[in-house]
C-alpha positions as CSV (number, residue, x, y, z in Angstrom):
1,M,154.5,283.8,-128.4
2,T,154.5,280.0,-128.4
3,G,153.0,278.4,-125.2
4,P,154.5,275.6,-123.1
5,T,155.9,272.8,-125.2
6,V,157.0,269.2,-124.5
7,V,159.0,267.4,-127.1
8,R,160.5,263.9,-126.6
9,D,163.8,262.8,-128.1
10,P,164.2,259.2,-129.4
11,W,164.9,258.0,-125.8
12,G,161.8,259.6,-124.3
13,V,163.8,262.4,-122.7
14,P,161.5,265.4,-122.2
15,Q,162.5,268.7,-123.8
16,L,160.5,271.5,-122.2
17,W,160.1,275.0,-123.4
18,A,158.0,277.7,-121.8
19,P,157.8,281.5,-122.2
20,D,159.0,282.2,-118.7
21,V,160.9,280.6,-115.8
22,I,157.9,280.0,-113.6
23,T,155.7,278.4,-116.3
24,L,158.7,276.2,-117.2
25,S,159.0,275.0,-113.6
26,R,155.3,274.1,-113.5
27,L,155.8,272.3,-116.8
28,H,158.8,270.4,-115.4
29,G,156.7,269.3,-112.4
30,W,153.8,268.2,-114.6
31,V,155.8,266.1,-117.0
32,T,157.8,264.5,-114.2
33,A,154.5,263.4,-112.5
34,L,153.2,262.0,-115.8
35,D,156.4,260.0,-116.2
36,R,157.1,259.1,-112.5
37,A,153.8,259.2,-110.6
38,W,154.6,256.3,-108.3
39,Q,158.2,257.4,-107.7
40,L,157.0,260.9,-106.7
41,T,154.3,259.6,-104.5
42,T,156.7,257.4,-102.6
43,L,159.3,260.1,-102.3
44,R,156.8,262.3,-100.7
45,W,155.7,259.5,-98.3
46,R,159.3,258.9,-97.4
47,S,160.2,262.5,-96.7
48,E,157.1,262.8,-94.5
49,G,157.6,259.5,-92.7
50,R,154.4,257.9,-94.1
51,M,155.7,254.9,-96.1
52,A,154.7,252.3,-93.4
53,Q,151.2,253.6,-93.6
54,H,150.9,252.2,-97.1
55,L,153.6,249.6,-97.4
56,G,154.0,248.0,-94.0
57,H,156.4,247.5,-91.1
58,N,159.6,247.3,-93.1
59,W,159.4,251.0,-93.5
60,V,158.9,251.9,-89.8
61,S,162.6,252.7,-89.1
62,A,162.9,255.0,-92.1
63,D,159.6,256.7,-91.2
64,V,160.7,257.3,-87.6
65,F,164.0,258.8,-88.8
66,A,162.3,261.1,-91.3
67,R,160.1,262.4,-88.5
68,Q,162.8,262.6,-85.9
69,A,165.1,264.5,-88.4
70,R,162.1,266.8,-89.1
71,L,162.6,266.8,-92.8
72,E,159.2,268.1,-93.7
73,D,159.2,270.8,-91.0
74,T,162.7,272.0,-92.2
75,A,161.4,272.1,-95.8
76,R,158.3,274.1,-94.9
77,R,160.3,276.6,-92.9
78,A,163.0,276.9,-95.5
79,H,160.3,277.5,-98.2
80,E,159.0,280.4,-96.2
81,R,162.5,282.0,-96.1
82,L,163.2,281.8,-99.8
83,D,163.4,284.9,-101.9
84,D,160.2,285.7,-103.8
85,E,161.3,284.3,-107.2
86,T,162.8,281.1,-105.9
87,R,159.7,280.5,-103.7
88,A,157.5,281.0,-106.8
89,W,159.8,278.7,-108.8
90,V,159.6,275.9,-106.3
91,T,155.9,276.4,-105.7
92,A,155.2,276.2,-109.5
93,Y,157.0,272.9,-109.7
94,A,154.9,271.5,-106.8
95,D,151.7,272.8,-108.6
96,G,152.8,271.1,-111.8
97,V,153.4,267.8,-109.9
98,T,149.9,268.0,-108.4
99,A,148.4,268.5,-111.8
100,G,150.4,265.7,-113.4
101,L,149.6,263.2,-110.6
102,A,145.9,263.8,-111.2
103,E,146.3,262.9,-114.8
104,A,148.7,260.0,-114.2
105,T,146.8,258.1,-111.5
106,A,144.8,255.9,-113.9
107,Q,148.0,254.8,-115.7
108,T,149.8,254.0,-112.4
109,P,149.2,250.3,-111.4
110,E,151.0,250.7,-108.0
111,L,148.5,253.3,-106.9
112,A,145.6,251.2,-108.2
113,A,146.9,248.2,-106.3
114,L,147.0,250.2,-103.0
115,E,143.7,251.9,-103.8
116,V,145.1,255.3,-103.0
117,E,144.7,258.7,-104.7
118,P,147.8,260.9,-104.9
119,E,147.7,263.9,-102.7
120,P,148.3,267.5,-103.9
121,W,151.9,268.4,-103.3
122,Q,152.6,271.1,-100.7
123,P,154.6,274.1,-102.0
124,W,157.5,272.9,-99.9
125,T,157.4,269.2,-100.9
126,P,160.2,269.6,-103.5
127,L,162.4,270.8,-100.7
128,S,161.6,267.9,-98.4
129,T,162.3,265.6,-101.3
130,L,165.7,267.3,-101.8
131,L,166.5,266.9,-98.0
132,L,165.5,263.2,-98.2
133,Q,168.0,262.6,-101.0
134,H,170.9,264.0,-99.0
135,V,170.2,263.5,-95.3
136,L,172.4,260.4,-95.0
137,F,175.1,261.7,-97.4
138,G,176.9,263.6,-94.7
139,S,179.1,262.4,-91.7
140,L,176.3,261.3,-89.4
141,P,176.5,257.5,-90.4
142,A,180.3,257.5,-90.1
143,K,180.2,258.9,-86.6
144,L,177.6,256.4,-85.6
145,W,179.8,253.6,-86.9
146,R,182.8,254.8,-84.9
147,D,180.7,255.1,-81.8
148,H,179.3,251.6,-82.4
149,V,182.9,250.1,-82.6
150,R,184.0,251.9,-79.5
151,R,181.0,250.8,-77.5
152,V,180.7,247.2,-78.6
153,S,184.3,246.1,-79.2
154,P,186.7,248.9,-78.1
155,A,189.8,246.8,-78.9
156,A,188.7,246.8,-82.5
157,R,188.9,250.5,-82.7
158,Q,192.4,250.6,-84.0
159,L,191.7,247.9,-86.5
160,L,188.6,249.5,-88.1
161,D,188.7,253.2,-87.2
162,A,190.7,254.5,-90.1
163,A,193.0,257.5,-89.4
164,P,191.6,260.8,-90.6
165,G,192.3,261.3,-94.3
166,S,193.7,257.7,-94.7
167,G,191.3,256.9,-97.6
168,D,189.8,253.9,-95.7
169,G,186.7,255.4,-94.3
170,D,184.4,256.4,-97.1
171,G,181.6,253.9,-96.4
172,P,178.7,253.7,-98.8
173,A,179.0,257.3,-100.0
174,G,182.1,256.8,-102.1
175,G,182.2,255.8,-105.8
176,S,181.6,258.9,-107.8
177,N,184.0,260.2,-110.4
178,A,184.3,263.4,-112.3
179,W,187.1,264.7,-114.5
180,A,187.8,267.7,-116.7
181,V,190.0,268.0,-119.8
182,A,191.2,271.5,-120.7
183,G,191.4,272.7,-124.3
184,V,195.0,271.7,-124.7
185,R,194.0,268.0,-124.1
186,S,190.8,268.2,-126.1
187,A,190.5,267.2,-129.8
188,T,188.2,270.3,-130.3
189,G,190.5,272.8,-128.5
190,L,187.8,273.5,-125.9
191,P,187.2,271.8,-122.6
192,M,185.2,268.7,-121.7
193,V,183.7,267.7,-118.4
194,A,182.8,264.0,-117.7
195,G,181.8,261.8,-114.9
196,D,179.5,259.2,-113.3
197,P,177.8,259.9,-110.0
198,H,177.6,256.6,-108.0
199,R,174.6,256.1,-105.7
200,T,172.3,253.3,-104.7
201,I,170.7,252.2,-108.0
202,E,167.0,252.7,-107.8
203,L,164.2,251.8,-110.3
204,P,163.1,254.3,-111.5
205,G,166.5,256.1,-111.3
206,V,167.0,259.0,-108.9
207,Y,168.2,261.2,-111.8
208,Q,165.9,262.4,-114.5
209,Q,167.3,263.4,-117.9
210,V,165.7,266.6,-119.0
211,R,166.1,269.7,-121.1
212,L,164.8,273.0,-119.7
213,A,164.5,276.0,-122.0
214,C,162.9,279.4,-121.9
215,P,164.0,282.9,-123.1
216,D,166.4,283.1,-120.1
217,F,168.3,279.8,-120.6
218,D,168.5,276.4,-122.4
219,V,170.0,273.7,-120.2
220,V,170.3,269.9,-120.5
221,G,171.1,268.0,-117.4
222,F,170.1,265.5,-114.7
223,A,167.3,266.6,-112.3
224,F,166.5,264.9,-109.1
225,A,163.0,263.4,-109.5
226,G,160.8,265.6,-107.4
227,V,163.1,268.7,-107.4
228,P,163.2,271.6,-110.0
229,G,166.3,272.4,-111.9
230,V,169.4,270.4,-112.6
231,P,171.7,271.2,-109.7
232,H,174.4,268.6,-110.0
233,F,175.1,268.0,-113.7
234,G,174.2,270.4,-116.4
235,H,175.2,271.9,-119.7
236,A,173.9,275.4,-120.4
237,G,175.6,275.8,-123.8
238,P,178.4,278.2,-123.0
239,V,179.1,276.6,-119.6
240,A,178.8,273.1,-118.0
241,W,179.4,271.6,-114.6
242,G,179.5,268.3,-112.7
243,I,180.1,267.3,-109.1
244,T,181.2,264.6,-106.7
245,N,180.6,264.3,-103.0
246,A,183.5,266.1,-101.3
247,M,183.1,263.8,-98.2
248,A,183.0,266.8,-95.9
249,D,182.3,266.5,-92.2
250,C,179.2,268.6,-92.1
251,H,177.2,266.9,-89.3
252,D,177.9,266.7,-85.6
253,V,176.5,264.2,-83.1
254,Y,175.9,265.0,-79.5
255,V,175.3,262.7,-76.5
256,E,172.2,264.3,-74.9
257,D,171.3,264.3,-71.2
258,L,167.5,264.5,-71.0
259,R,165.2,264.7,-68.1
260,R,161.5,265.1,-67.4
261,S,160.5,267.9,-65.0
262,N,157.5,269.9,-64.0
263,H,158.5,272.2,-66.9
264,G,158.4,269.4,-69.5
265,L,161.3,267.7,-71.2
266,E,164.7,269.4,-70.6
267,A,168.2,268.9,-72.1
268,R,171.5,269.7,-70.4
269,G,173.7,272.0,-72.3
270,P,176.9,273.9,-71.5
271,D,174.8,276.5,-69.6
272,G,172.7,274.1,-67.7
273,W,169.2,272.7,-68.2
274,A,167.0,274.2,-70.9
275,P,163.6,273.2,-72.4
276,A,163.7,270.8,-75.3
277,D,161.1,270.9,-78.1
278,T,159.0,267.8,-78.0
279,R,155.9,266.4,-79.6
280,I,154.3,263.0,-80.0
281,E,153.6,261.5,-83.4
282,T,152.1,258.2,-84.6
283,V,153.5,256.2,-87.4
284,T,150.6,254.2,-88.9
285,V,151.6,250.8,-90.1
286,A,149.6,248.9,-92.8
287,G,148.6,245.5,-91.4
288,G,150.4,246.3,-88.1
289,V,150.3,248.1,-84.8
290,P,150.8,251.9,-84.9
291,V,154.1,253.1,-83.5
292,T,154.2,256.1,-81.2
293,V,157.3,258.3,-81.6
294,E,158.4,261.1,-79.3
295,I,160.0,263.8,-81.5
296,V,162.7,265.6,-79.5
297,E,164.8,268.6,-80.6
298,T,167.4,270.2,-78.3
299,A,169.5,273.3,-78.8
300,R,172.0,271.1,-80.6
301,G,169.7,269.4,-83.0
302,C,167.2,266.6,-83.5
303,V,167.4,263.4,-81.5
304,V,167.7,260.5,-84.0
305,V,168.9,257.7,-81.8
306,G,167.3,256.8,-78.4
307,G,165.4,259.2,-76.3
308,P,164.5,260.5,-72.9
309,D,163.3,257.1,-71.6
310,E,166.1,255.0,-73.1
311,D,169.7,254.3,-72.1
312,R,171.1,257.1,-74.3
313,A,170.0,259.8,-76.7
314,L,172.0,261.1,-79.7
315,S,171.1,264.3,-81.5
316,V,172.4,265.4,-84.9
317,R,173.2,269.0,-85.9
318,M,172.8,269.7,-89.6
319,A,173.3,272.9,-91.6
320,P,169.9,272.8,-93.4
321,R,168.1,272.7,-90.0
322,V,170.3,275.3,-88.4
323,L,170.0,277.7,-91.4
324,L,166.6,276.7,-92.5
325,D,168.0,276.6,-96.0
326,T,168.2,273.7,-98.4
327,G,170.4,275.5,-101.0
328,I,167.7,275.3,-103.7
329,A,168.3,278.9,-104.8
330,S,171.6,277.7,-106.2
331,A,169.7,275.4,-108.6
332,L,167.8,278.3,-110.1
333,A,171.0,280.4,-110.3
334,L,172.8,277.6,-112.1
335,L,170.2,277.5,-114.9
336,R,171.1,281.1,-115.7
337,A,174.9,280.5,-115.7
338,R,176.8,281.6,-118.7
339,S,180.4,281.3,-117.5
340,T,182.5,279.5,-114.9
341,Q,182.2,282.7,-112.8
342,D,178.4,282.4,-112.8
343,V,178.7,278.8,-111.8
344,E,181.0,279.6,-108.9
345,A,178.6,282.4,-107.8
346,A,175.6,280.0,-108.0
347,W,177.4,277.4,-105.9
348,A,178.2,279.9,-103.2
349,G,174.7,279.5,-101.9
350,W,174.8,275.7,-101.7
351,V,174.3,274.0,-98.2
352,E,174.8,270.2,-98.2
353,P,176.1,267.8,-99.0
354,V,179.4,269.6,-99.7
355,N,180.3,269.0,-103.3
356,A,183.6,269.0,-105.2
357,V,182.6,271.0,-108.4
358,L,184.2,270.9,-111.9
359,T,183.1,273.6,-114.3
360,A,184.3,274.7,-117.8
361,D,183.1,277.2,-120.3
362,D,183.4,278.0,-124.0
363,T,186.2,280.6,-123.4
364,G,188.4,277.7,-122.4
365,R,188.3,278.3,-118.6
366,V,188.2,275.2,-116.3
367,V,187.8,275.6,-112.6
368,E,187.6,273.2,-109.6
369,L,186.1,274.2,-106.3
370,T,184.3,273.0,-103.2
371,A,180.8,274.2,-102.2
372,G,178.5,273.8,-99.2
373,R,178.4,274.6,-95.5
374,V,181.1,273.1,-93.3
375,P,180.8,274.2,-89.6
376,L,183.8,275.4,-87.7
377,R,184.2,273.6,-84.3
378,H,186.5,271.6,-82.1
379,N,188.4,268.8,-83.8
380,D,186.9,266.3,-81.2
381,N,183.5,266.8,-82.9
382,R,184.9,265.0,-86.0
383,E,185.6,261.8,-84.2
384,G,182.1,260.9,-83.1
385,P,179.4,261.8,-80.5
386,V,180.5,264.6,-78.0
387,P,178.9,265.5,-74.7
388,A,176.2,268.1,-75.2
389,W,176.8,269.5,-71.7
390,E,180.5,270.2,-72.2
391,P,181.6,273.6,-73.5
392,G,183.7,273.9,-76.6
393,H,181.7,271.7,-79.0
394,E,179.5,274.6,-80.4
395,W,179.6,275.7,-84.0
396,T,181.5,279.0,-84.3
397,G,181.1,279.8,-88.0
398,W,181.6,278.4,-91.5
399,A,184.7,277.2,-93.2
400,E,185.9,279.0,-96.3
401,H,186.2,277.1,-99.6
402,G,189.0,276.9,-102.1
403,R,189.2,277.0,-105.8
404,A,191.8,276.4,-108.4
405,P,192.1,276.9,-112.2
406,V,192.8,273.8,-114.3
407,D,195.3,274.0,-117.1
408,D,195.5,270.4,-118.1
409,V,193.2,267.8,-116.4
410,A,191.5,267.5,-113.0
411,V,190.1,264.4,-111.4
412,H,187.6,264.1,-108.5
413,A,186.8,260.7,-106.9
414,N,185.7,261.3,-103.3
415,H,189.4,261.4,-102.3
416,S,191.4,263.6,-100.1
417,S,192.8,266.5,-102.1
418,A,194.1,270.0,-101.5
419,L,190.5,271.3,-101.8
420,T,188.7,268.6,-99.9
421,S,191.0,267.6,-97.1
422,P,190.5,270.7,-94.9
423,H,186.8,269.8,-94.7
424,G,186.6,266.1,-94.0
425,R,187.9,263.0,-92.3
426,D,186.6,260.0,-94.1
427,F,187.6,259.9,-97.8
428,A,187.7,257.2,-100.5
429,S,191.0,255.5,-101.2
430,D,193.1,256.9,-104.0
431,A,192.5,253.8,-106.2
432,R,190.0,255.5,-108.5
433,V,191.6,258.9,-108.7
434,D,195.0,257.4,-109.5
435,R,193.6,255.1,-112.1
436,I,191.7,257.9,-113.9
437,A,194.8,260.1,-113.8
438,D,196.8,257.3,-115.4
439,L,194.2,256.8,-118.1
440,L,194.1,260.5,-118.8
441,A,197.9,260.6,-119.0
442,G,197.9,257.7,-121.5
443,K,196.5,259.8,-124.3
444,A,197.5,263.1,-125.7
445,T,194.1,264.4,-126.7
446,F,190.5,263.3,-126.1
447,D,187.3,263.4,-128.1
448,V,183.9,262.6,-126.7
449,D,184.1,258.8,-127.4
450,D,187.4,258.5,-125.5
451,H,185.8,259.1,-122.2
452,R,183.8,255.8,-122.5
453,G,186.9,253.8,-121.7
454,I,187.3,255.7,-118.5
455,H,183.7,255.3,-117.4
456,M,183.9,251.5,-118.0
457,D,187.4,250.8,-116.7
458,T,187.3,247.6,-114.5
459,F,190.9,247.4,-113.3
460,H,190.8,246.5,-109.6
461,S,194.1,247.9,-108.3
462,P,194.0,246.2,-104.9
463,A,193.8,242.7,-106.5
464,P,197.5,242.4,-107.6
465,R,198.7,243.6,-104.1
466,L,196.3,241.2,-102.3
467,L,197.2,238.2,-104.6
468,A,200.9,238.9,-104.2
469,R,200.6,237.8,-100.6
470,T,199.8,234.2,-101.8
471,R,203.0,233.9,-103.8
472,H,205.0,232.2,-101.1
473,L,202.3,230.1,-99.5
474,A,203.3,226.4,-99.0
475,G,201.4,223.2,-98.6
476,L,198.6,224.0,-101.1
477,S,196.7,221.3,-102.8
478,P,197.3,221.0,-106.6
479,A,193.9,222.7,-107.2
480,A,194.7,225.6,-104.9
481,E,198.2,226.0,-106.3
482,G,196.7,226.0,-109.8
483,L,194.3,228.7,-108.8
484,R,197.1,230.8,-107.3
485,E,199.1,230.7,-110.5
486,E,196.0,231.5,-112.6
487,L,195.2,234.5,-110.4
488,L,198.7,235.8,-110.3
489,A,198.7,235.8,-114.2
490,W,195.2,237.4,-114.3
491,D,194.9,241.0,-115.6
492,A,192.9,242.1,-112.5
493,R,189.9,243.3,-114.5
494,M,186.5,242.8,-112.9
495,D,184.6,242.0,-116.1
496,A,181.2,240.3,-115.7
497,D,182.2,237.5,-118.1
498,S,185.5,236.8,-116.4
499,V,185.9,233.4,-114.7
500,Q,189.2,234.6,-113.1
501,A,187.4,237.6,-111.5
502,G,184.8,235.3,-110.2
503,R,187.4,233.0,-108.6
504,Y,189.3,236.0,-107.2
505,A,186.0,237.2,-105.6
506,A,185.3,233.8,-104.1
507,W,188.9,233.8,-102.6
508,R,188.5,237.3,-101.2
509,A,185.0,236.5,-99.8
510,A,186.5,233.5,-97.9
511,V,189.3,235.6,-96.4
512,L,186.7,238.2,-95.4
513,R,184.6,235.6,-93.7
514,D,187.6,234.4,-91.6
515,L,188.4,238.0,-90.6
516,C,184.8,238.9,-89.7
517,A,184.6,235.8,-87.5
518,H,187.5,237.0,-85.4
519,P,186.5,237.5,-81.7
520,L,187.2,241.2,-81.9
521,L,185.1,241.8,-85.0
522,A,182.2,239.2,-84.7
523,P,180.4,241.1,-81.8
524,L,180.1,244.2,-84.1
525,V,177.5,242.3,-86.2
526,A,174.9,242.8,-83.5
527,G,173.9,246.4,-83.2
528,D,171.4,248.5,-81.4
529,L,170.9,251.3,-83.9
530,P,167.8,251.8,-85.9
531,T,167.8,249.7,-89.1
532,V,167.8,252.8,-91.3
533,F,171.5,253.0,-90.5
534,A,172.2,249.3,-91.3
535,P,174.1,249.9,-94.6
536,W,176.7,251.9,-92.7
537,M,177.0,249.4,-89.9
538,S,177.9,246.4,-92.1
539,V,180.9,244.7,-90.6
540,G,181.7,242.9,-93.9
541,S,181.7,246.2,-95.8
542,R,183.9,247.9,-93.2
543,V,186.4,245.0,-93.2
544,L,186.5,245.0,-97.0
545,Q,187.4,248.7,-96.9
546,R,190.3,248.0,-94.6
547,L,191.3,244.6,-96.0
548,E,194.8,245.4,-97.0
549,A,195.5,247.2,-93.8
550,L,194.1,244.3,-91.7
551,L,196.3,241.8,-93.5
552,D,199.3,244.0,-92.9
553,D,198.4,244.4,-89.2
554,P,196.0,241.7,-88.3
555,P,194.1,241.3,-85.1
556,A,195.9,239.2,-82.4
557,G,195.7,235.5,-83.1
558,F,194.7,235.8,-86.7
559,D,196.8,233.7,-89.0
560,V,197.0,235.6,-92.3
561,E,198.8,232.9,-94.3
562,A,196.4,230.2,-93.1
563,A,193.4,232.4,-94.1
564,L,194.9,233.2,-97.5
565,A,195.6,229.5,-98.1
566,A,192.1,228.4,-96.9
567,G,190.6,231.0,-99.2
568,L,192.4,229.5,-102.2
569,E,191.3,226.0,-101.2
570,A,187.7,227.1,-100.9
571,A,187.8,229.1,-104.2
572,A,189.5,226.4,-106.2
573,A,186.2,224.7,-106.9
574,H,184.5,227.9,-108.0
575,E,183.7,227.9,-111.7
576,G,181.3,230.7,-112.3
577,T,182.0,234.1,-113.8
578,W,182.1,237.3,-111.8
579,G,178.8,238.4,-113.3
580,E,177.1,235.3,-111.9
581,R,178.1,236.5,-108.4
582,H,177.9,240.3,-109.1
583,R,174.4,241.0,-110.1
584,L,172.8,244.4,-109.8
585,A,169.9,244.4,-107.4
586,A,168.2,247.7,-108.1
587,V,166.1,249.1,-105.2
588,V,162.5,249.1,-106.2
589,V,159.6,250.3,-104.1
590,V,156.9,247.8,-105.1
591,A,153.2,247.7,-104.1
592,P,152.0,244.5,-102.3
593,G,151.9,241.6,-104.7
594,E,154.3,243.0,-107.3
595,P,157.3,240.9,-108.4
596,P,160.8,242.2,-107.6
597,A,162.9,243.7,-110.3
598,E,165.0,241.3,-112.4
599,H,168.7,241.3,-111.5
600,V,171.3,241.8,-114.2
601,S,175.1,240.9,-114.3
602,V,177.4,243.9,-114.1
603,S,181.1,244.5,-114.4
604,G,183.2,246.5,-112.0
605,D,183.7,246.4,-108.2
606,R,184.6,248.6,-105.3
607,D,187.8,250.6,-106.1
608,C,187.3,250.2,-109.8
609,V,186.5,253.3,-111.8
610,L,183.4,251.4,-112.6
611,A,182.5,251.2,-108.9
612,T,179.6,248.8,-108.7
613,S,179.6,248.2,-105.0
614,S,177.9,245.8,-102.6
615,L,175.6,246.9,-99.8
616,P,174.7,246.4,-97.1
617,D,177.1,243.4,-96.6
618,A,180.3,242.2,-98.2
619,D,178.5,239.7,-100.4
620,D,178.9,240.3,-104.1
621,V,175.4,241.5,-105.0
622,A,175.7,245.0,-106.4
623,V,173.4,247.7,-105.1
624,Q,175.5,250.8,-105.9
625,G,176.8,251.9,-109.3
626,P,176.8,254.8,-111.7
627,A,173.4,256.4,-111.4
628,A,174.2,258.4,-114.6
629,R,177.1,259.0,-117.0
630,Y,177.8,262.1,-119.0
631,V,180.3,263.8,-121.2
632,W,179.8,267.6,-121.7
633,D,181.5,269.0,-124.8
634,L,182.0,272.8,-124.6
635,S,182.8,273.1,-128.3
636,D,179.3,272.0,-129.3
637,R,176.7,270.8,-126.9
638,S,175.1,268.6,-129.5
639,R,178.2,266.4,-129.3
640,S,177.7,265.8,-125.6
641,R,176.5,262.3,-124.5
642,W,174.8,260.8,-121.5
643,V,173.0,257.6,-120.2
644,V,171.1,256.4,-117.2
645,P,170.8,252.8,-115.8
646,H,167.3,252.2,-116.8
647,G,165.4,254.8,-118.9
648,A,164.1,258.3,-119.0
649,V,160.5,257.3,-118.0
650,G,159.7,255.6,-114.7
651,R,156.2,254.4,-115.6
652,T,155.8,250.6,-115.5
653,G,155.5,249.2,-119.0
654,D,156.5,252.4,-120.8
655,P,158.9,251.7,-123.8
656,H,161.4,254.1,-122.3
657,Q,161.4,252.6,-118.8
658,L,164.3,250.2,-119.5
659,D,165.5,251.1,-123.0
660,Q,168.8,252.6,-121.9
661,Q,169.8,249.7,-119.7
662,P,171.6,247.6,-122.4
663,L,173.6,250.8,-123.3
664,W,174.4,251.5,-119.7
665,L,175.6,247.9,-119.2
666,A,177.8,248.1,-122.3
667,G,179.1,251.6,-121.5
668,E,177.5,253.3,-124.5
669,L,176.2,256.8,-124.4
670,V,173.4,258.6,-126.3
671,P,173.3,262.1,-127.7
672,V,171.8,264.8,-125.5
673,P,168.6,266.3,-127.1
674,D,169.2,269.2,-129.4
675,D,165.9,269.8,-131.2
676,R,164.8,273.3,-131.9
677,L,162.6,274.6,-129.1
678,G,160.5,277.7,-128.6
679,P,159.2,280.3,-131.1
680,R,161.0,280.5,-134.4
681,R,162.4,283.9,-135.3
682,P,161.6,285.3,-138.7
683,A,164.3,284.6,-141.3
């Protein structure tokens, strides 16, 4: 029998074969460490709250949160509760990472600059990495935002607190797309599944292109760096799947009443005072003063804002901590899937974030479903922090999920749908789902290449509605009037080389600035939350989400027509293209002394299908975008295509570190690897 094998495709994507599942998992960990030693090292530090120890005070808030949320402790305890095979599978991956890091250290300049040796991975480190990737993808940040508005500027609540299900409250989590085309709409007669998950764009990318093969299965897909398997997007040959965030309300926030007594720290719950679990930890800070943190956990959850000696304390209740389960067993089960029924069964064990799943197989079946743990509790819990001492806010069980067969097409875009609306409150607008549906309706049948136009669609549907408000403005200067006519005739496409898109963005930014300066909104800029939550507390981003609604029903004293006219006057002198304003600033963890990553111009914008969004503020520097693109063809996997923003390898200076970026920018896709792997059978 042939031993473990690593083959690279022309893009450096590792194709791995091993004689059994456990050996394959170790091989996967090993090759990931060879390709991404610095990324894996920092992922571990982040999940354990140790980044500041190596990279300084800018990481203190994130380190404190990781410790307060008890990510590593949850991972360790969840690892102990795994079934034997899954535990061995995860442990083998960690062992492979340890072996790969030992080999890769000499070729990792960041580690050399810091003069650190990579530490052996614990068996549970892949689980803490998985928790790290998802801990802020739930409803905690949205509830903190609503609480912030109500405390700082209560009169702004109606302006900025979108009604449940309105499509104005997605925050930074929205942007992902997925769609499926049934056989009747496919050029091959069998289904296709396509999509583009949107996340903060990191370098190296969060997703790793990989092929995992052994006698049990042969799967291509996107792995999370640091985690075994390909849980979110994969093609197993006879079946394929993809997901988007279902935007479910899976976290609860409690206002805790804490006191110190002779018995230690206590927290008041519905049944009175009870002991709280507490410990003291120290965050070491490179070049700075160590930070002492009191870690507190009550019967509700982990305190992540404030504490017993501060004005308030907020705890968060999360399913992985309650269940001591990260859902990793689903990832192993997905690798063995051969049908949509297998995929559904595998997703039944998922925890969070809750996903909207599309899956199709080579019998022609296409199914959409939701998966993950959504607690049953009082509706008040969905709005924001609730008093820990009042009865009625407890979790009483888990919501059931729906599914539906797909006969024609299905589109998922973080929006409120029949499957997702029962589980959430804060959804993306319908702009992307409606646009994708229109594009799918515009063609009778699709081949693999046809999906590229959907991935790269830059039509910005709010623009014509916003610009129509300027049509009857009077008293404009000739330059502003000329700009208005130019923009009213513009095709509303946010292309990087478009001057009109750049001038529209300058006008929109001026209107946003006027709104954000309003006395009801300006106080919201100053916040008292830990900086780890800053992206979700951006007033500019929140006003941008609600811009149309705010112009329809503005705050008292705000002159909408004056703001629109002033915006035109300010933007009339703007001559640059959209791409000059809208440059991708990938998040890069650099060692001291390293230069930042080069910024590149990108097309798209918030509410485009190509959702390249700005964070943490409403400037036009893009931080989010498609972290991967894929088209899975169920008629022949070798016809499937994919791409990532940078490259398959995360090692500085490697030829495959950035070789896919030009393709990603242009919307091109490359073939998935399809080399022959494993032992050859006799003819």
